[in-house]
N, C-alpha and C positions, 0 to 999 in steps of 0.2 A: 493657586489652587486649581484653576482651570487647566493649566499645563500639566499638573500632576494627574488630574483626572484623565486627560487625553493619553498620557503615557501609560497609565495603568490599563486603560482599555486596549491600547495598541500593543504594548509589550508585555503585559502581565505584571509589570513592576514600575514603581514610581518612587523617585527620591523625595523624601519628606523631611530633610534635615532642618528646614526652616520652621517647623511647627512646634518645636520644643525649645524653651529657653536654655541658654548655655549652663546656667546653674543647675537645672534639672538634669541635663546630660551628665554633668560632673558628679552629681549625687548618685545617679544610677551606675555610672562607671565605677565609682568607689566601692559600692556594694558588690558589683559583679566581680571585680578583681579580688576582693576579700573572699567571696564565696568560692570562686574557682580554685583558689589556693587551699582553702580549708576543707572543701567537701567534694571536689571534682573526682570523678571516677573514669578511668580509661575504658574505651569501648573499641572493639574490633569485630564488626558484624557484617553479615550479608543477609538480604531478604529476598525470597523468591517472588514476593508480591511486587517488587520493583526490579525484576530481572536480575537479581543477585548483585545489585550494585553495592559498593562498599560504604560502610560508615566507620571511619577511624578517627577518633577524637577523644577528648575529655569532656564530660558534661556534669552539670549539677541539676538534679531533678527539682520539680516544682515544690515538693514537700520540704526539701532542704532550704529552698529560698524562703518559703513562708516561715520556717522556724528561725532563720538567721537574719532576716532583713525586715525593714519597715517601708522603705521608699518604693521598692519595686511593686509590691502588692497594691499600694495606694495608687501608683501611676497606672497600673494595668486597668483598674476600675474607674479611673478618672472620667467623669461625665464630659468634661471639656475635650479630652483626647478622643473619646468615642464620637463626639459630635464632629470633630475635624476629620476623623477617618471616614465617617459616614458621608461627609460632603465629598471627599475624594472618590470614594467607592461608588457613589450614586445609589446606594442602598444601605439599609441598616447594617452597621457593624456592631456585633454583640459579643459579650464575654462568652468564651467557649464553655459549653455545658459539661464537658469532660475535663475535670480539673487538671489531670496530669499534662494536658496539652496547652494549658493557659500560658505558661512561660517556662522556659528552660534555658540554661546557660550552656554554651558549647565553646570549646577551645580546640583549635588545630595548632599543634605545637611541635610535631615531629615531621620530618620529610616524608611525604606520601600521605599525610593526614588529609582527609576529605569528607565532606558530607555528600555522598554520591547521588546520582540521578534518582529523583523521586517526586511524587506528589504528596500533599498533605491531606489528612482526613477532612479538615475544615477549611473554610473558604479563604481566610485572610491570615497573613502574618506581618507583624510590624517588627522589623529587625533593627536593633541598635548596634552599631559598629563601635566596639570598645578599643580593640587593637586590630591592626591589619598590616600584613607585609606589603612591600612595594609590589606593583603588579607583575614585574618580571619574576617574582617568586611565587606566583599563583595567589590563591585566596580570593579571586574575583568570582562573581556570580554569573552563571549561564542559565538561560531559560528558553523554553519553547512554549509560547502561549497558545491558547486555544486547543489544548490537548485534553484527553480524558483518561482516567485511571480505571482499568479493569484489573482488580487484584488477582484474579485467576489466570489472566493472560495479558500481562502489562504491555508487551510489544513496544518496548522503548525505542528500538531501532526504527520501527515503522513511524513512530512519532517524529523522529528526526527528519524523515523523508517527507512527511506531510506538511511541515511548516518550517520557517526559518528559525535558526538558533541565534539568540541575542546574548551579548556579554556586557557586563557593567562592572566597573571598578568603584571602590569606595575608600574613604579614609576615616580614621578615628573621629567620632563625633557625627558621622552621617547616620541617617535613618532611612529605611525604605519600606514601602508597603508592597506586598506581593499578593496576587490572586493565586493562592497556592493549590487549590483543588483542580484548577483547569490550566495550570502552568507547570509543565515538567521542568524541574530545575535542579541545579547542583552547585556546590562550591568547588572550583577547580583545585586539584591537589596542590598543597604548598610544598615548596622545596627549601624554604628558609623562612625565618621570622615566626611570628605568632599571629593567629587570627582568633580574637575573642569576641563573642557576640552574646546578646540575650535576645531570644526569639519570643515574641508575645503573639500567641495564636488567638484568633477571633473567629466567630461564626457568622454566617449569613442566616437570614430568616429560614431559608429552605433547609439548612442543616438541622434545624430544630424539628423539622417535619419528616425526617427520614432516618432509618436505622443506619448507624455507622459502627462498624467493627473496629477494634483498636489493637489487633494483634501485633502489628508492626511497631506501633509506639510502645505498647506494653513491653515488648522484647527490648527495644532500644533503650528505654529508661528503667529497665529492671534494676533491682538493687545489686544483684550480681552481674558480672560482665563476662560471659563466655567468649572465647576466641572465635574468630571467623573460621568456617571450615575451609 
């Protein structure tokens, strides 16, 4: 736990595969794979608030997860899990007050699919790796910690110059915690294979005390999926 706390502070990301029993991982994975096959929607979008970076993927929205699953909602609100995440973060990790950002399933499945450079509205994300290609086919995570998001003027290239970019690879069964509001991050585009994850978003106490707009997430998880310009 101490090593994870240090990694989160230094890199904006910490691997936490050890905090969840294998049987829980298997139960979550089974629900995710069933959901992405039954309710996944293809997206191909760009957002000015993140410098027009690309989102090309299949996803399942939080409402569909709630309707079709039992394990995922229970895990998300688990007091034991929240206590462990709080210990790693060094501050309270709380359920996201904006329900659409609580959890979402995403799958990269076609060559060029990516979750492009962005920040998140809320402080933390716990990502469960369900499927992942070999690193030579992309799908690994890159991040620039200690950065800030100005939605009106994101200056992503400036963020690359202001701090080092770190990369991390994962395998199915891994979990990682990221400080997503101050860590610019992306998933490297895949060239083969499939990357399927469920992202569980959490808030810090400070998130509850400030106004947060949700236009990017509302567009990304909209029921319809317009093509990127």
